[in-house]
PDB file with one MODEL, atoms N, CA, C and O in Angstrom:
MODEL        1
ATOM      1  N   MET A   1      36.261  56.488  62.611  1.00  0.00           N
ATOM      2  CA  MET A   1      36.740  57.790  63.050  1.00  0.00           C
ATOM      3  C   MET A   1      37.760  58.306  62.027  1.00  0.00           C
ATOM      4  O   MET A   1      38.731  57.617  61.713  1.00  0.00           O
ATOM      5  N   HIS A   2      37.541  59.483  61.528  1.00  0.00           N
ATOM      6  CA  HIS A   2      38.421  60.072  60.535  1.00  0.00           C
ATOM      7  C   HIS A   2      39.449  60.955  61.228  1.00  0.00           C
ATOM      8  O   HIS A   2      39.132  61.683  62.170  1.00  0.00           O
ATOM      9  N   MET A   3      40.674  60.879  60.749  1.00  0.00           N
ATOM     10  CA  MET A   3      41.741  61.700  61.290  1.00  0.00           C
ATOM     11  C   MET A   3      42.190  62.668  60.193  1.00  0.00           C
ATOM     12  O   MET A   3      42.131  62.352  59.005  1.00  0.00           O
ATOM     13  N   PHE A   4      42.640  63.852  60.615  1.00  0.00           N
ATOM     14  CA  PHE A   4      43.025  64.878  59.664  1.00  0.00           C
ATOM     15  C   PHE A   4      44.400  65.436  60.019  1.00  0.00           C
ATOM     16  O   PHE A   4      44.812  65.430  61.179  1.00  0.00           O
ATOM     17  N   CYS A   5      45.092  65.914  59.001  1.00  0.00           N
ATOM     18  CA  CYS A   5      46.401  66.543  59.188  1.00  0.00           C
ATOM     19  C   CYS A   5      46.219  67.794  60.047  1.00  0.00           C
ATOM     20  O   CYS A   5      45.313  68.595  59.815  1.00  0.00           O
ATOM     21  N   LYS A   6      47.088  67.948  61.032  1.00  0.00           N
ATOM     22  CA  LYS A   6      46.986  69.101  61.930  1.00  0.00           C
ATOM     23  C   LYS A   6      47.375  70.399  61.228  1.00  0.00           C
ATOM     24  O   LYS A   6      46.986  71.484  61.661  1.00  0.00           O
ATOM     25  N   ASN A   7      48.140  70.288  60.148  1.00  0.00           N
ATOM     26  CA  ASN A   7      48.615  71.488  59.468  1.00  0.00           C
ATOM     27  C   ASN A   7      47.649  71.972  58.384  1.00  0.00           C
ATOM     28  O   ASN A   7      47.265  73.141  58.376  1.00  0.00           O
ATOM     29  N   CYS A   8      47.251  71.072  57.461  1.00  0.00           N
ATOM     30  CA  CYS A   8      46.439  71.515  56.318  1.00  0.00           C
ATOM     31  C   CYS A   8      45.001  71.014  56.355  1.00  0.00           C
ATOM     32  O   CYS A   8      44.155  71.537  55.629  1.00  0.00           O
ATOM     33  N   GLY A   9      44.700  70.012  57.186  1.00  0.00           N
ATOM     34  CA  GLY A   9      43.329  69.543  57.339  1.00  0.00           C
ATOM     35  C   GLY A   9      42.897  68.426  56.405  1.00  0.00           C
ATOM     36  O   GLY A   9      41.738  68.012  56.442  1.00  0.00           O
ATOM     37  N   ILE A  10      43.810  67.922  55.560  1.00  0.00           N
ATOM     38  CA  ILE A  10      43.455  66.825  54.662  1.00  0.00           C
ATOM     39  C   ILE A  10      43.235  65.546  55.476  1.00  0.00           C
ATOM     40  O   ILE A  10      43.885  65.339  56.501  1.00  0.00           O
ATOM     41  N   GLU A  11      42.313  64.689  55.015  1.00  0.00           N
ATOM     42  CA  GLU A  11      42.040  63.447  55.735  1.00  0.00           C
ATOM     43  C   GLU A  11      43.251  62.511  55.625  1.00  0.00           C
ATOM     44  O   GLU A  11      43.786  62.296  54.538  1.00  0.00           O
ATOM     45  N   VAL A  12      43.665  61.967  56.756  1.00  0.00           N
ATOM     46  CA  VAL A  12      44.830  61.092  56.830  1.00  0.00           C
ATOM     47  C   VAL A  12      44.375  59.645  56.734  1.00  0.00           C
ATOM     48  O   VAL A  12      43.416  59.243  57.392  1.00  0.00           O
ATOM     49  N   GLN A  13      45.068  58.863  55.910  1.00  0.00           N
ATOM     50  CA  GLN A  13      44.740  57.450  55.764  1.00  0.00           C
ATOM     51  C   GLN A  13      45.783  56.598  56.475  1.00  0.00           C
ATOM     52  O   GLN A  13      46.904  57.035  56.736  1.00  0.00           O
ATOM     53  N   ASN A  14      45.378  55.366  56.779  1.00  0.00           N
ATOM     54  CA  ASN A  14      46.262  54.441  57.478  1.00  0.00           C
ATOM     55  C   ASN A  14      47.510  54.177  56.640  1.00  0.00           C
ATOM     56  O   ASN A  14      47.420  53.992  55.427  1.00  0.00           O
ATOM     57  N   GLY A  15      48.663  54.160  57.284  1.00  0.00           N
ATOM     58  CA  GLY A  15      49.919  53.871  56.617  1.00  0.00           C
ATOM     59  C   GLY A  15      50.678  55.105  56.174  1.00  0.00           C
ATOM     60  O   GLY A  15      51.844  54.999  55.793  1.00  0.00           O
ATOM     61  N   TRP A  16      50.058  56.262  56.211  1.00  0.00           N
ATOM     62  CA  TRP A  16      50.745  57.477  55.808  1.00  0.00           C
ATOM     63  C   TRP A  16      51.732  57.894  56.882  1.00  0.00           C
ATOM     64  O   TRP A  16      51.399  57.907  58.067  1.00  0.00           O
ATOM     65  N   VAL A  17      52.943  58.233  56.471  1.00  0.00           N
ATOM     66  CA  VAL A  17      53.970  58.708  57.393  1.00  0.00           C
ATOM     67  C   VAL A  17      53.977  60.234  57.411  1.00  0.00           C
ATOM     68  O   VAL A  17      54.240  60.862  58.437  1.00  0.00           O
ATOM     69  N   LYS A  18      53.681  60.812  56.248  1.00  0.00           N
ATOM     70  CA  LYS A  18      53.586  62.268  56.169  1.00  0.00           C
ATOM     71  C   LYS A  18      52.422  62.648  55.275  1.00  0.00           C
ATOM     72  O   LYS A  18      51.964  61.852  54.455  1.00  0.00           O
ATOM     73  N   CYS A  19      51.959  63.850  55.439  1.00  0.00           N
ATOM     74  CA  CYS A  19      50.828  64.364  54.662  1.00  0.00           C
ATOM     75  C   CYS A  19      51.272  64.570  53.212  1.00  0.00           C
ATOM     76  O   CYS A  19      52.288  65.220  52.967  1.00  0.00           O
ATOM     77  N   PRO A  20      50.516  64.019  52.239  1.00  0.00           N
ATOM     78  CA  PRO A  20      50.913  64.187  50.841  1.00  0.00           C
ATOM     79  C   PRO A  20      50.718  65.613  50.326  1.00  0.00           C
ATOM     80  O   PRO A  20      51.297  65.990  49.308  1.00  0.00           O
ATOM     81  N   LYS A  21      49.912  66.397  51.019  1.00  0.00           N
ATOM     82  CA  LYS A  21      49.630  67.763  50.566  1.00  0.00           C
ATOM     83  C   LYS A  21      50.671  68.764  51.080  1.00  0.00           C
ATOM     84  O   LYS A  21      51.214  69.556  50.311  1.00  0.00           O
ATOM     85  N   CYS A  22      50.942  68.717  52.399  1.00  0.00           N
ATOM     86  CA  CYS A  22      51.833  69.727  52.974  1.00  0.00           C
ATOM     87  C   CYS A  22      53.159  69.152  53.476  1.00  0.00           C
ATOM     88  O   CYS A  22      54.087  69.906  53.770  1.00  0.00           O
ATOM     89  N   GLY A  23      53.258  67.815  53.576  1.00  0.00           N
ATOM     90  CA  GLY A  23      54.508  67.192  54.001  1.00  0.00           C
ATOM     91  C   GLY A  23      54.698  67.093  55.499  1.00  0.00           C
ATOM     92  O   GLY A  23      55.750  66.641  55.949  1.00  0.00           O
ATOM     93  N   THR A  24      53.719  67.499  56.284  1.00  0.00           N
ATOM     94  CA  THR A  24      53.813  67.417  57.738  1.00  0.00           C
ATOM     95  C   THR A  24      53.835  65.959  58.167  1.00  0.00           C
ATOM     96  O   THR A  24      53.058  65.146  57.666  1.00  0.00           O
ATOM     97  N   ALA A  25      54.725  65.628  59.093  1.00  0.00           N
ATOM     98  CA  ALA A  25      54.821  64.252  59.587  1.00  0.00           C
ATOM     99  C   ALA A  25      53.564  63.899  60.378  1.00  0.00           C
ATOM    100  O   ALA A  25      53.077  64.691  61.184  1.00  0.00           O
ATOM    101  N   ILE A  26      53.050  62.701  60.133  1.00  0.00           N
ATOM    102  CA  ILE A  26      51.887  62.207  60.866  1.00  0.00           C
ATOM    103  C   ILE A  26      52.405  61.580  62.153  1.00  0.00           C
ATOM    104  O   ILE A  26      53.279  60.714  62.120  1.00  0.00           O
ATOM    105  N   SER A  27      51.872  62.013  63.273  1.00  0.00           N
ATOM    106  CA  SER A  27      52.372  61.530  64.555  1.00  0.00           C
ATOM    107  C   SER A  27      52.043  60.050  64.752  1.00  0.00           C
ATOM    108  O   SER A  27      51.092  59.530  64.170  1.00  0.00           O
ATOM    109  N   ASP A  28      52.843  59.387  65.577  1.00  0.00           N
ATOM    110  CA  ASP A  28      52.615  57.980  65.886  1.00  0.00           C
ATOM    111  C   ASP A  28      51.256  57.781  66.537  1.00  0.00           C
ATOM    112  O   ASP A  28      50.599  56.764  66.315  1.00  0.00           O
ATOM    113  N   GLU A  29      50.835  58.749  67.337  1.00  0.00           N
ATOM    114  CA  GLU A  29      49.542  58.657  68.021  1.00  0.00           C
ATOM    115  C   GLU A  29      48.396  58.607  67.002  1.00  0.00           C
ATOM    116  O   GLU A  29      47.468  57.811  67.141  1.00  0.00           O
ATOM    117  N   VAL A  30      48.469  59.449  65.997  1.00  0.00           N
ATOM    118  CA  VAL A  30      47.428  59.473  64.963  1.00  0.00           C
ATOM    119  C   VAL A  30      47.428  58.158  64.199  1.00  0.00           C
ATOM    120  O   VAL A  30      46.363  57.608  63.917  1.00  0.00           O
ATOM    121  N   ARG A  31      48.626  57.639  63.855  1.00  0.00           N
ATOM    122  CA  ARG A  31      48.705  56.368  63.119  1.00  0.00           C
ATOM    123  C   ARG A  31      48.146  55.219  63.942  1.00  0.00           C
ATOM    124  O   ARG A  31      47.487  54.333  63.397  1.00  0.00           O
ATOM    125  N   GLU A  32      48.398  55.219  65.239  1.00  0.00           N
ATOM    126  CA  GLU A  32      47.861  54.161  66.104  1.00  0.00           C
ATOM    127  C   GLU A  32      46.343  54.245  66.182  1.00  0.00           C
ATOM    128  O   GLU A  32      45.662  53.219  66.170  1.00  0.00           O
ATOM    129  N   GLN A  33      45.810  55.457  66.264  1.00  0.00           N
ATOM    130  CA  GLN A  33      44.356  55.619  66.296  1.00  0.00           C
ATOM    131  C   GLN A  33      43.724  55.120  65.005  1.00  0.00           C
ATOM    132  O   GLN A  33      42.645  54.529  65.028  1.00  0.00           O
ATOM    133  N   LEU A  34      44.387  55.353  63.886  1.00  0.00           N
ATOM    134  CA  LEU A  34      43.871  54.865  62.608  1.00  0.00           C
ATOM    135  C   LEU A  34      43.852  53.344  62.570  1.00  0.00           C
ATOM    136  O   LEU A  34      42.895  52.747  62.076  1.00  0.00           O
ATOM    137  N   LYS A  35      44.901  52.713  63.087  1.00  0.00           N
ATOM    138  CA  LYS A  35      44.958  51.248  63.104  1.00  0.00           C
ATOM    139  C   LYS A  35      43.844  50.668  63.962  1.00  0.00           C
ATOM    140  O   LYS A  35      43.240  49.657  63.606  1.00  0.00           O
ATOM    141  N   VAL A  36      43.577  51.307  65.086  1.00  0.00           N
ATOM    142  CA  VAL A  36      42.571  50.801  66.015  1.00  0.00           C
ATOM    143  C   VAL A  36      41.167  50.988  65.454  1.00  0.00           C
ATOM    144  O   VAL A  36      40.313  50.118  65.626  1.00  0.00           O
ATOM    145  N   THR A  37      40.919  52.111  64.786  1.00  0.00           N
ATOM    146  CA  THR A  37      39.559  52.412  64.355  1.00  0.00           C
ATOM    147  C   THR A  37      39.144  51.710  63.070  1.00  0.00           C
ATOM    148  O   THR A  37      37.946  51.579  62.817  1.00  0.00           O
ATOM    149  N   GLN A  38      40.082  51.254  62.251  1.00  0.00           N
ATOM    150  CA  GLN A  38      39.707  50.595  61.004  1.00  0.00           C
ATOM    151  C   GLN A  38      39.328  49.147  61.255  1.00  0.00           C
ATOM    152  O   GLN A  38      39.982  48.446  62.026  1.00  0.00           O
ATOM    153  N   LYS A  39      38.264  48.706  60.596  1.00  0.00           N
ATOM    154  CA  LYS A  39      37.762  47.355  60.777  1.00  0.00           C
ATOM    155  C   LYS A  39      38.063  46.531  59.527  1.00  0.00           C
ATOM    156  O   LYS A  39      37.557  46.848  58.451  1.00  0.00           O
ATOM    157  N   PRO A  40      38.873  45.483  59.646  1.00  0.00           N
ATOM    158  CA  PRO A  40      39.203  44.681  58.469  1.00  0.00           C
ATOM    159  C   PRO A  40      37.991  43.978  57.866  1.00  0.00           C
ATOM    160  O   PRO A  40      37.940  43.793  56.650  1.00  0.00           O
ATOM    161  N   GLU A  41      37.011  43.581  58.683  1.00  0.00           N
ATOM    162  CA  GLU A  41      35.848  42.889  58.137  1.00  0.00           C
ATOM    163  C   GLU A  41      35.022  43.802  57.239  1.00  0.00           C
ATOM    164  O   GLU A  41      34.219  43.329  56.435  1.00  0.00           O
ATOM    165  N   MET A  42      35.219  45.099  57.376  1.00  0.00           N
ATOM    166  CA  MET A  42      34.523  46.039  56.514  1.00  0.00           C
ATOM    167  C   MET A  42      34.914  45.803  55.057  1.00  0.00           C
ATOM    168  O   MET A  42      34.073  45.889  54.162  1.00  0.00           O
ATOM    169  N   TYR A  43      36.189  45.505  54.825  1.00  0.00           N
ATOM    170  CA  TYR A  43      36.663  45.256  53.475  1.00  0.00           C
ATOM    171  C   TYR A  43      36.136  43.919  52.956  1.00  0.00           C
ATOM    172  O   TYR A  43      35.847  43.784  51.767  1.00  0.00           O
ATOM    173  N   ARG A  44      36.013  42.943  53.833  1.00  0.00           N
ATOM    174  CA  ARG A  44      35.506  41.636  53.412  1.00  0.00           C
ATOM    175  C   ARG A  44      34.059  41.736  52.956  1.00  0.00           C
ATOM    176  O   ARG A  44      33.689  41.145  51.942  1.00  0.00           O
ATOM    177  N   THR A  45      33.239  42.473  53.688  1.00  0.00           N
ATOM    178  CA  THR A  45      31.842  42.597  53.282  1.00  0.00           C
ATOM    179  C   THR A  45      31.745  43.358  51.959  1.00  0.00           C
ATOM    180  O   THR A  45      30.885  43.053  51.133  1.00  0.00           O
ATOM    181  N   THR A  46      32.602  44.325  51.757  1.00  0.00           N
ATOM    182  CA  THR A  46      32.607  45.047  50.491  1.00  0.00           C
ATOM    183  C   THR A  46      32.975  44.105  49.362  1.00  0.00           C
ATOM    184  O   THR A  46      32.371  44.160  48.291  1.00  0.00           O
ATOM    185  N   TRP A  47      33.954  43.242  49.582  1.00  0.00           N
ATOM    186  CA  TRP A  47      34.376  42.275  48.570  1.00  0.00           C
ATOM    187  C   TRP A  47      33.242  41.290  48.280  1.00  0.00           C
ATOM    188  O   TRP A  47      32.988  40.954  47.124  1.00  0.00           O
ATOM    189  N   LYS A  48      32.565  40.831  49.330  1.00  0.00           N
ATOM    190  CA  LYS A  48      31.443  39.911  49.149  1.00  0.00           C
ATOM    191  C   LYS A  48      30.322  40.588  48.373  1.00  0.00           C
ATOM    192  O   LYS A  48      29.716  39.979  47.492  1.00  0.00           O
ATOM    193  N   ASP A  49      30.049  41.837  48.697  1.00  0.00           N
ATOM    194  CA  ASP A  49      29.010  42.578  47.980  1.00  0.00           C
ATOM    195  C   ASP A  49      29.376  42.734  46.507  1.00  0.00           C
ATOM    196  O   ASP A  49      28.517  42.630  45.630  1.00  0.00           O
ATOM    197  N   ARG A  50      30.649  42.982  46.245  1.00  0.00           N
ATOM    198  CA  ARG A  50      31.106  43.129  44.861  1.00  0.00           C
ATOM    199  C   ARG A  50      30.935  41.820  44.101  1.00  0.00           C
ATOM    200  O   ARG A  50      30.505  41.822  42.948  1.00  0.00           O
ATOM    201  N   LEU A  51      31.269  40.700  44.744  1.00  0.00           N
ATOM    202  CA  LEU A  51      31.106  39.399  44.098  1.00  0.00           C
ATOM    203  C   LEU A  51      29.633  39.102  43.828  1.00  0.00           C
ATOM    204  O   LEU A  51      29.290  38.579  42.768  1.00  0.00           O
ATOM    205  N   LYS A  52      28.768  39.429  44.776  1.00  0.00           N
ATOM    206  CA  LYS A  52      27.330  39.222  44.576  1.00  0.00           C
ATOM    207  C   LYS A  52      26.830  40.059  43.410  1.00  0.00           C
ATOM    208  O   LYS A  52      26.036  39.584  42.599  1.00  0.00           O
ATOM    209  N   PHE A  53      27.285  41.287  43.323  1.00  0.00           N
ATOM    210  CA  PHE A  53      26.874  42.169  42.235  1.00  0.00           C
ATOM    211  C   PHE A  53      27.343  41.613  40.896  1.00  0.00           C
ATOM    212  O   PHE A  53      26.581  41.598  39.929  1.00  0.00           O
ATOM    213  N   GLN A  54      28.601  41.154  40.835  1.00  0.00           N
ATOM    214  CA  GLN A  54      29.118  40.586  39.593  1.00  0.00           C
ATOM    215  C   GLN A  54      28.325  39.355  39.185  1.00  0.00           C
ATOM    216  O   GLN A  54      28.061  39.154  38.000  1.00  0.00           O
ATOM    217  N   LEU A  55      27.944  38.530  40.151  1.00  0.00           N
ATOM    218  CA  LEU A  55      27.150  37.348  39.852  1.00  0.00           C
ATOM    219  C   LEU A  55      25.794  37.749  39.272  1.00  0.00           C
ATOM    220  O   LEU A  55      25.333  37.152  38.300  1.00  0.00           O
ATOM    221  N   LYS A  56      25.162  38.749  39.863  1.00  0.00           N
ATOM    222  CA  LYS A  56      23.870  39.212  39.363  1.00  0.00           C
ATOM    223  C   LYS A  56      23.995  39.752  37.943  1.00  0.00           C
ATOM    224  O   LYS A  56      23.142  39.486  37.096  1.00  0.00           O
ATOM    225  N   VAL A  57      25.051  40.504  37.685  1.00  0.00           N
ATOM    226  CA  VAL A  57      25.257  41.062  36.344  1.00  0.00           C
ATOM    227  C   VAL A  57      25.455  39.940  35.336  1.00  0.00           C
ATOM    228  O   VAL A  57      24.871  39.968  34.252  1.00  0.00           O
ATOM    229  N   ARG A  58      26.271  38.957  35.683  1.00  0.00           N
ATOM    230  CA  ARG A  58      26.519  37.839  34.767  1.00  0.00           C
ATOM    231  C   ARG A  58      25.249  37.034  34.519  1.00  0.00           C
ATOM    232  O   ARG A  58      25.001  36.606  33.392  1.00  0.00           O
ATOM    233  N   LEU A  59      24.448  36.826  35.552  1.00  0.00           N
ATOM    234  CA  LEU A  59      23.193  36.097  35.373  1.00  0.00           C
ATOM    235  C   LEU A  59      22.236  36.877  34.472  1.00  0.00           C
ATOM    236  O   LEU A  59      21.563  36.289  33.626  1.00  0.00           O
ATOM    237  N   CYS A  60      22.174  38.179  34.646  1.00  0.00           N
ATOM    238  CA  CYS A  60      21.303  38.999  33.798  1.00  0.00           C
ATOM    239  C   CYS A  60      21.766  38.964  32.341  1.00  0.00           C
ATOM    240  O   CYS A  60      20.946  38.844  31.431  1.00  0.00           O
ATOM    241  N   ILE A  61      23.059  39.067  32.122  1.00  0.00           N
ATOM    242  CA  ILE A  61      23.590  39.003  30.760  1.00  0.00           C
ATOM    243  C   ILE A  61      23.283  37.642  30.147  1.00  0.00           C
ATOM    244  O   ILE A  61      22.880  37.559  28.986  1.00  0.00           O
ATOM    245  N   GLY A  62      23.471  36.578  30.918  1.00  0.00           N
ATOM    246  CA  GLY A  62      23.161  35.236  30.433  1.00  0.00           C
ATOM    247  C   GLY A  62      21.687  35.081  30.095  1.00  0.00           C
ATOM    248  O   GLY A  62      21.343  34.465  29.086  1.00  0.00           O
ATOM    249  N   ALA A  63      20.819  35.631  30.927  1.00  0.00           N
ATOM    250  CA  ALA A  63      19.380  35.542  30.673  1.00  0.00           C
ATOM    251  C   ALA A  63      19.005  36.295  29.401  1.00  0.00           C
ATOM    252  O   ALA A  63      18.192  35.814  28.612  1.00  0.00           O
ATOM    253  N   VAL A  64      19.586  37.461  29.200  1.00  0.00           N
ATOM    254  CA  VAL A  64      19.305  38.239  27.990  1.00  0.00           C
ATOM    255  C   VAL A  64      19.781  37.478  26.754  1.00  0.00           C
ATOM    256  O   VAL A  64      19.067  37.415  25.754  1.00  0.00           O
ATOM    257  N   LEU A  65      20.975  36.902  26.815  1.00  0.00           N
ATOM    258  CA  LEU A  65      21.488  36.122  25.685  1.00  0.00           C
ATOM    259  C   LEU A  65      20.607  34.915  25.399  1.00  0.00           C
ATOM    260  O   LEU A  65      20.355  34.594  24.238  1.00  0.00           O
ATOM    261  N   LEU A  66      20.142  34.250  26.435  1.00  0.00           N
ATOM    262  CA  LEU A  66      19.270  33.089  26.261  1.00  0.00           C
ATOM    263  C   LEU A  66      17.963  33.490  25.588  1.00  0.00           C
ATOM    264  O   LEU A  66      17.499  32.804  24.676  1.00  0.00           O
ATOM    265  N   VAL A  67      17.372  34.581  26.025  1.00  0.00           N
ATOM    266  CA  VAL A  67      16.128  35.059  25.412  1.00  0.00           C
ATOM    267  C   VAL A  67      16.365  35.411  23.943  1.00  0.00           C
ATOM    268  O   VAL A  67      15.541  35.097  23.084  1.00  0.00           O
ATOM    269  N   MET A  68      17.482  36.058  23.662  1.00  0.00           N
ATOM    270  CA  MET A  68      17.792  36.403  22.275  1.00  0.00           C
ATOM    271  C   MET A  68      17.958  35.160  21.412  1.00  0.00           C
ATOM    272  O   MET A  68      17.491  35.128  20.273  1.00  0.00           O
ATOM    273  N   MET A  69      18.617  34.139  21.944  1.00  0.00           N
ATOM    274  CA  MET A  69      18.788  32.892  21.192  1.00  0.00           C
ATOM    275  C   MET A  69      17.443  32.232  20.921  1.00  0.00           C
ATOM    276  O   MET A  69      17.211  31.736  19.819  1.00  0.00           O
ATOM    277  N   VAL A  70      16.570  32.219  21.896  1.00  0.00           N
ATOM    278  CA  VAL A  70      15.243  31.623  21.718  1.00  0.00           C
ATOM    279  C   VAL A  70      14.468  32.384  20.652  1.00  0.00           C
ATOM    280  O   VAL A  70      13.796  31.771  19.823  1.00  0.00           O
ATOM    281  N   ILE A  71      14.552  33.703  20.662  1.00  0.00           N
ATOM    282  CA  ILE A  71      13.859  34.514  19.654  1.00  0.00           C
ATOM    283  C   ILE A  71      14.399  34.202  18.260  1.00  0.00           C
ATOM    284  O   ILE A  71      13.626  34.052  17.314  1.00  0.00           O
ATOM    285  N   VAL A  72      15.712  34.106  18.132  1.00  0.00           N
ATOM    286  CA  VAL A  72      16.316  33.786  16.829  1.00  0.00           C
ATOM    287  C   VAL A  72      15.863  32.415  16.357  1.00  0.00           C
ATOM    288  O   VAL A  72      15.534  32.253  15.182  1.00  0.00           O
ATOM    289  N   ILE A  73      15.837  31.437  17.230  1.00  0.00           N
ATOM    290  CA  ILE A  73      15.404  30.084  16.860  1.00  0.00           C
ATOM    291  C   ILE A  73      13.944  30.092  16.425  1.00  0.00           C
ATOM    292  O   ILE A  73      13.585  29.445  15.441  1.00  0.00           O
ATOM    293  N   ILE A  74      13.112  30.811  17.140  1.00  0.00           N
ATOM    294  CA  ILE A  74      11.690  30.897  16.775  1.00  0.00           C
ATOM    295  C   ILE A  74      11.531  31.566  15.418  1.00  0.00           C
ATOM    296  O   ILE A  74      10.749  31.099  14.590  1.00  0.00           O
ATOM    297  N   ILE A  75      12.255  32.645  15.178  1.00  0.00           N
ATOM    298  CA  ILE A  75      12.167  33.341  13.892  1.00  0.00           C
ATOM    299  C   ILE A  75      12.635  32.429  12.765  1.00  0.00           C
ATOM    300  O   ILE A  75      12.017  32.386  11.701  1.00  0.00           O
ATOM    301  N   MET A  76      13.718  31.706  12.996  1.00  0.00           N
ATOM    302  CA  MET A  76      14.211  30.775  11.972  1.00  0.00           C
ATOM    303  C   MET A  76      13.193  29.676  11.702  1.00  0.00           C
ATOM    304  O   MET A  76      13.001  29.292  10.548  1.00  0.00           O
ATOM    305  N   ALA A  77      12.546  29.170  12.723  1.00  0.00           N
ATOM    306  CA  ALA A  77      11.554  28.109  12.550  1.00  0.00           C
ATOM    307  C   ALA A  77      10.339  28.631  11.791  1.00  0.00           C
ATOM    308  O   ALA A  77       9.785  27.921  10.951  1.00  0.00           O
ATOM    309  N   ILE A  78       9.925  29.848  12.073  1.00  0.00           N
ATOM    310  CA  ILE A  78       8.758  30.426  11.398  1.00  0.00           C
ATOM    311  C   ILE A  78       9.066  30.677   9.924  1.00  0.00           C
ATOM    312  O   ILE A  78       8.239  30.388   9.059  1.00  0.00           O
ATOM    313  N   THR A  79      10.244  31.211   9.637  1.00  0.00           N
ATOM    314  CA  THR A  79      10.587  31.522   8.241  1.00  0.00           C
ATOM    315  C   THR A  79      10.766  30.264   7.415  1.00  0.00           C
ATOM    316  O   THR A  79      10.516  30.306   6.211  1.00  0.00           O
ATOM    317  N   GLU A  80      11.176  29.168   7.981  1.00  0.00           N
ATOM    318  CA  GLU A  80      11.326  27.905   7.247  1.00  0.00           C
ATOM    319  C   GLU A  80       9.975  27.270   6.965  1.00  0.00           C
ATOM    320  O   GLU A  80       9.863  26.479   6.029  1.00  0.00           O
ATOM    321  N   MET A  81       8.961  27.582   7.731  1.00  0.00           N
ATOM    322  CA  MET A  81       7.638  27.008   7.541  1.00  0.00           C
ATOM    323  C   MET A  81       6.967  27.581   6.300  1.00  0.00           C
ATOM    324  O   MET A  81       6.164  26.898   5.665  1.00  0.00           O
ATOM    325  N   PHE A  82       7.281  28.816   5.944  1.00  0.00           N
ATOM    326  CA  PHE A  82       6.596  29.444   4.813  1.00  0.00           C
ATOM    327  C   PHE A  82       7.347  29.278   3.551  1.00  0.00           C
ATOM    328  O   PHE A  82       6.904  29.750   2.503  1.00  0.00           O
TER     329      PHE A  82
ENDMDL
END
């Protein structure tokens, strides 16, 4: 659930005491609603997804480097034969 400043309409984030755009104080009720509606496990799954993505990227880079090394070794072996 998204909450917005009553004065200017900017989206309010958890922990804000006042609106950064207009300076209007964020009511305690709005801050409590933000605390209740945010799910901490949402951040954990995002972190896990980021780690999985980084692992995939590193594996792909490693595979490309391995293929390049094999190609270089094959080329060196062929050129030494002639």
